[in-house]
C-alpha positions as CSV (number, residue, x, y, z in Angstrom):
1,M,56.8,102.2,51.4
2,K,58.1,105.3,53.1
3,K,55.6,104.4,56.0
4,K,57.1,101.1,56.4
5,Y,60.6,102.5,56.3
6,F,59.5,105.0,59.0
7,Y,58.3,102.2,61.4
8,V,61.7,100.3,60.8
9,V,63.7,103.5,61.8
10,I,61.5,104.1,64.9
11,C,61.8,100.6,66.0
12,S,65.6,100.5,65.4
13,V,66.1,104.0,67.5
14,I,63.8,102.3,70.3
15,V,66.1,99.3,70.5
16,I,69.1,101.5,70.5
17,A,67.9,103.7,73.1
18,A,66.6,100.6,75.3
19,Y,70.5,99.2,75.0
20,F,71.9,102.4,75.9
21,A,69.7,102.8,78.9
22,F,70.4,99.2,79.9
23,F,74.2,99.2,79.6
24,H,75.1,102.8,80.3
25,T,73.6,103.8,83.5
26,A,75.9,105.3,86.4
27,D,77.0,101.8,87.1
28,S,77.5,100.0,84.0
29,V,78.9,96.9,85.8
30,Q,75.6,96.7,87.9
31,S,73.5,97.1,84.5
32,R,75.6,93.9,83.0
33,I,75.0,91.9,86.1
34,D,71.2,92.6,85.9
35,Y,71.2,91.4,82.2
36,I,72.8,88.2,83.3
37,K,70.3,87.9,86.1
38,N,67.4,88.6,83.8
39,G,68.6,85.6,81.4
40,G,70.6,87.7,79.0
41,V,72.7,85.9,76.2
42,V,76.0,84.5,77.3
43,P,78.6,84.0,74.5
44,P,80.7,80.7,74.4
45,V,84.1,80.7,75.9
46,N,86.3,79.7,73.0
47,M,86.2,83.5,71.7
48,L,87.9,84.5,75.1
49,L,91.0,82.6,74.4
50,Q,93.0,85.4,73.6
51,A,92.7,87.0,77.0
52,F,94.5,84.0,78.5
53,Q,97.0,83.6,75.9
54,A,98.6,86.7,76.7
55,D,99.5,85.5,80.1
56,E,102.9,84.4,81.0
57,E,102.0,82.4,84.0
58,L,99.4,80.2,81.9
59,R,102.0,79.8,79.2
60,A,104.6,78.5,82.0
61,R,102.1,76.3,83.4
62,L,100.3,74.8,80.2
63,K,101.6,73.7,77.0
64,A,102.4,76.2,74.5
65,D,99.5,75.5,72.3
66,F,96.9,75.4,75.1
67,D,93.2,75.9,74.2
68,M,90.2,77.0,76.3
69,Q,89.7,73.6,77.9
70,D,93.3,73.5,79.3
71,V,92.5,76.8,80.9
72,V,89.2,75.7,82.4
73,Q,90.9,72.6,83.9
74,Y,93.6,74.7,85.1
75,F,91.1,77.0,87.0
76,R,89.2,73.9,88.3
77,N,92.6,72.3,89.4
78,K,93.6,75.4,91.2
79,Y,90.3,76.6,93.1
80,G,88.1,73.5,92.9
81,K,89.1,71.9,96.3
82,T,87.8,75.0,98.2
83,I,85.4,76.5,95.7
84,H,82.6,76.5,98.4
85,H,84.5,78.8,100.5
86,K,83.7,82.4,100.0
87,Y,87.1,83.5,100.0
88,T,88.3,80.9,97.3
89,Q,85.4,82.4,95.3
90,V,86.5,86.1,95.6
91,M,90.0,85.0,94.5
92,L,88.7,83.1,91.3
93,I,86.7,86.3,90.7
94,E,89.5,88.5,91.0
95,K,92.0,86.4,88.9
96,L,89.5,86.2,86.1
97,M,88.8,89.8,86.2
98,S,92.5,90.4,85.8
99,Y,92.5,88.5,82.3
100,L,89.3,89.8,81.1
101,I,89.0,93.6,82.2
102,Q,92.1,94.4,80.1
103,M,91.0,92.8,76.9
104,Y,87.4,93.3,77.2
105,P,86.8,96.6,78.9
106,D,83.1,96.9,78.1
107,D,81.7,93.4,78.3
108,W,84.1,91.5,80.9
109,V,81.2,91.1,83.4
110,V,79.2,88.9,80.9
111,Y,82.3,87.1,79.9
112,L,83.0,86.5,83.6
113,Y,79.9,84.9,84.0
114,A,80.5,82.8,80.9
115,M,83.9,81.6,82.5
116,L,82.1,80.8,85.9
117,R,79.6,78.8,84.1
118,E,82.1,76.9,82.2
119,I,84.7,76.3,85.1
120,F,82.1,75.4,87.8
121,P,78.8,74.6,86.0
122,G,76.0,74.4,88.5
123,M,77.8,76.9,90.9
124,E,77.9,79.9,88.5
125,N,75.1,81.9,89.9
126,E,76.4,81.3,93.4
127,I,79.7,82.7,92.7
128,F,78.2,85.5,90.5
129,D,76.2,86.4,93.5
130,T,79.6,86.7,95.4
131,F,80.8,88.8,92.5
132,E,77.7,91.0,92.7
133,K,78.1,91.5,96.5
134,L,81.8,92.3,96.1
135,H,81.2,94.9,93.4
136,K,78.4,96.6,95.6
137,Y,80.9,96.7,98.4
138,N,83.7,98.2,96.4
139,T,81.5,100.9,95.0
140,W,80.6,101.6,98.6
141,L,84.2,102.0,99.5
142,K,84.9,104.4,96.6
143,E,81.8,106.5,97.4
144,N,82.6,106.8,100.9
145,N,86.6,107.2,100.8
146,S,86.8,110.5,102.0
147,E,84.6,110.0,104.9
148,L,86.5,106.8,106.0
149,L,89.7,108.7,105.8
150,K,88.6,111.0,108.5
151,L,87.8,108.1,111.0
152,S,90.3,106.5,113.5
153,S,91.6,103.1,112.7
154,K,89.0,101.4,115.2
155,E,86.4,103.6,113.9
156,K,87.2,102.7,110.2
157,R,87.2,98.9,110.8
158,N,83.9,99.0,112.6
159,A,82.6,100.9,109.9
160,L,83.9,98.5,107.2
161,W,82.7,95.3,109.2
162,E,79.3,96.7,109.5
163,K,78.9,97.3,105.6
164,R,80.4,93.8,105.1
165,Y,78.0,92.2,107.2
166,E,75.2,94.3,105.7
167,I,76.2,93.1,102.1
168,F,77.5,89.5,102.8
169,G,75.7,88.5,106.1
170,Q,78.0,86.0,107.9
171,D,79.8,85.1,104.6
172,A,81.7,88.2,105.4
173,D,83.6,86.4,108.1
174,Q,85.0,83.8,105.2
175,V,85.7,86.6,102.6
176,W,88.0,88.6,105.1
177,E,89.1,85.4,107.0
178,A,92.6,86.7,107.6
179,E,91.4,90.1,108.4
180,K,89.2,88.6,111.0
181,R,92.1,86.4,112.7
182,N,94.1,89.6,113.1
183,E,91.5,91.5,115.0
184,P,93.6,90.9,118.3
185,I,96.5,92.5,116.7
186,Y,94.6,95.4,115.4
187,N,93.0,95.9,118.8
188,A,96.3,95.8,120.4
189,L,97.7,98.5,118.1
190,D,94.9,100.8,119.1
191,T,95.1,100.1,122.7
192,I,99.1,101.0,122.2
193,Q,98.2,104.2,120.3
194,E,95.7,105.3,122.7
195,G,97.0,104.0,126.1
196,N,99.6,105.5,128.5
197,M,102.0,102.8,128.9
198,P,105.8,102.1,129.0
199,F,107.5,101.3,126.0
200,D,108.3,97.6,127.0
201,E,104.6,97.3,128.0
202,K,103.4,98.3,124.5
203,L,105.9,95.8,122.9
204,S,104.7,93.0,125.3
205,L,101.1,93.8,124.5
206,F,101.7,93.7,120.7
207,T,103.7,90.2,120.9
208,Q,100.8,88.7,123.1
209,S,98.2,89.9,120.6
210,I,100.0,87.9,118.0
211,K,100.1,84.8,120.0
212,E,96.5,85.3,120.7
213,A,95.6,85.4,117.0
214,Y,98.0,82.7,115.6
215,K,98.3,80.4,118.9
216,T,100.5,77.2,118.0
217,N,101.0,78.8,114.4
218,T,102.7,82.0,116.0
219,D,106.4,81.3,115.1
220,T,105.6,80.4,111.3
221,F,103.4,83.7,111.2
222,I,106.0,85.9,112.6
223,A,108.7,84.3,110.3
224,R,106.7,84.9,107.3
225,K,105.7,88.7,108.3
226,Q,108.6,90.1,110.2
227,Q,109.2,93.3,108.5
228,E,105.2,94.0,108.1
229,L,104.8,93.3,111.8
230,M,107.9,95.6,112.8
231,N,106.5,98.4,110.6
232,S,102.9,97.9,112.1
233,F,104.3,98.5,115.6
234,L,107.0,101.0,115.0
235,A,104.6,103.0,112.8
236,V,102.1,103.7,115.9
237,D,102.3,107.5,117.0
238,S,102.9,106.9,120.7
239,V,105.6,104.4,119.6
240,Q,107.5,107.1,117.7
241,K,106.8,109.7,120.6
242,D,108.6,107.1,122.9
243,L,111.6,106.4,120.9
244,A,112.0,110.2,120.0
245,A,112.0,110.9,123.7
246,M,114.7,108.2,124.5
247,T,118.6,108.9,124.6
248,P,120.5,107.2,121.5
249,E,121.4,104.3,123.6
250,E,118.1,103.7,125.0
251,R,116.5,104.1,121.5
252,K,119.1,101.6,120.2
253,Q,118.3,99.0,122.7
254,S,114.5,99.4,122.3
255,L,114.7,99.0,118.4
256,K,116.7,95.8,119.2
257,D,114.1,94.6,121.7
258,V,111.4,95.0,118.9
259,R,113.5,93.0,116.5
260,K,114.4,90.4,118.7
261,A,110.7,90.0,119.6
262,M,110.1,89.5,116.0
263,G,112.4,86.7,115.5
264,L,115.5,88.3,114.0
265,D,118.9,86.5,114.6
266,S,121.9,88.1,115.7
267,E,123.4,88.6,112.3
268,A,120.2,90.4,111.2
269,L,120.2,92.4,114.4
270,K,123.7,93.6,113.3
271,R,122.7,94.6,109.9
272,W,119.7,96.5,111.5
273,E,122.1,98.4,113.7
274,Q,124.3,99.4,111.0
275,L,121.3,100.5,108.8
276,D,120.4,102.6,111.8
277,T,123.7,104.1,112.1
278,V,123.4,105.2,108.3
279,R,120.0,106.6,109.0
280,D,121.4,108.6,111.9
281,Q,123.9,110.1,110.0
282,R,121.7,110.9,107.2
283,W,119.1,112.6,109.4
284,D,122.0,114.5,111.1
285,A,123.1,115.9,107.7
286,G,119.6,116.5,107.0
287,M,119.1,118.7,110.1
288,Q,122.4,120.6,109.4
289,Y,121.2,121.1,105.8
290,M,118.0,122.5,107.0
291,Q,119.6,124.9,109.3
292,Q,121.9,126.2,106.9
293,R,119.2,126.4,104.2
294,A,117.3,128.8,106.4
295,E,120.3,131.1,106.9
296,L,121.0,131.1,103.1
297,E,117.2,132.3,102.6
298,K,117.9,135.2,104.8
299,K,121.0,136.3,102.8
300,Y,120.2,135.7,99.2
301,K,117.1,135.7,96.9
302,G,116.2,134.7,93.3
303,S,118.8,133.0,91.0
304,E,121.7,133.6,93.5
305,L,119.7,131.6,96.2
306,D,119.2,129.1,94.0
307,T,122.9,128.6,93.0
308,Q,123.6,128.8,96.7
309,L,121.1,126.0,97.4
310,D,122.2,123.7,94.7
311,S,125.8,123.7,96.3
312,L,124.4,123.2,99.8
313,R,122.4,120.1,98.6
314,M,125.3,118.9,96.7
315,K,127.5,119.3,99.8
316,Y,125.2,117.2,102.0
317,F,123.6,114.8,99.5
318,G,125.7,114.3,96.7
319,D,124.2,112.3,93.9
320,E,120.7,112.6,95.8
321,A,120.9,116.4,95.5
322,E,118.6,116.5,92.3
323,T,116.0,114.3,94.1
324,I,115.9,116.4,97.1
325,K,115.6,119.6,94.9
326,A,112.7,118.1,93.0
327,E,111.0,117.5,96.2
328,E,111.4,121.0,97.7
329,E,110.3,122.3,94.2
330,S,107.0,120.5,94.6
331,G,106.6,121.6,98.2
332,Y,108.0,118.6,100.3
333,Y,110.7,119.0,102.7
334,R,111.8,115.6,104.0
335,F,113.8,116.6,106.9
336,S,111.3,119.1,108.3
337,Q,109.1,116.0,108.9
338,P,109.0,114.3,112.1
339,R,111.5,111.5,112.0
340,K,110.1,107.7,112.0
341,Y,112.7,105.8,114.1
342,G,113.3,102.1,112.8
343,L,111.5,103.1,109.4
344,E,113.8,105.7,107.9
């Protein structure tokens, strides 16, 4: 009897050890992907209903007492027309993940496959393969993030596309379709950064790159992305250097030209000019504050310096004085940073 019990215990230990080894590798997501690919048991989707019942969007779109078949039909309707497109598959995957990860942090991968099988039977393996590739790519991003940060924008894009093609093959063009389309714009921004050309030529090159990317849809795209496009252009270091070297009137006109090129009407242009005036006054106050701050630091120390600085911050920043103080205590001095014209 003892011998039989001993064998039962040993077998149990082996099973537990095997489970631990299978699902607790360095990459637990990949281990669950492998489990599915090796024919692992997939649970019925009805048990997952609570993950979807908690979502306000679904409650608003479906009847109050919706069941799992309502959920399945919702996803079929939303993604079914273009589900053979890899970008659509990624959108479906990410949407399902947003429901499942929070409710089932350990087994969401298996449940993801169960949902894919229920929503698009016959395509679940293809879509799950897209998920595996996406997981490999995202894992590579995390592992190489520090190295990618050291690269120029052009070098980083090249590295990303090389890895995307390595993992997805030509399907990468579908997954990152919008980014692929914007390549002329990214290339123009690189040229503007690296090139030595007048400000108006930089702006012309940027606007032409948008037309190259979007052709007959240029006006629609610009109307949807006005702020983003303005910020992208104004954030380029060489553009900021140009603006910093201008007289106030030249800078005012150049910022107006950028905004007009992005389709802003006369009323919007006036509002931006008013905001620029407020920002100029704020930065003038900030420069005066930093100068007087330096003088106080020469005269006072310790608690007396703290008192003097509190008074100085209140003088220049009013209600925002405490925010400025907290920033400085953390080591950040916003008015010692180069100003970004048109952005702050």
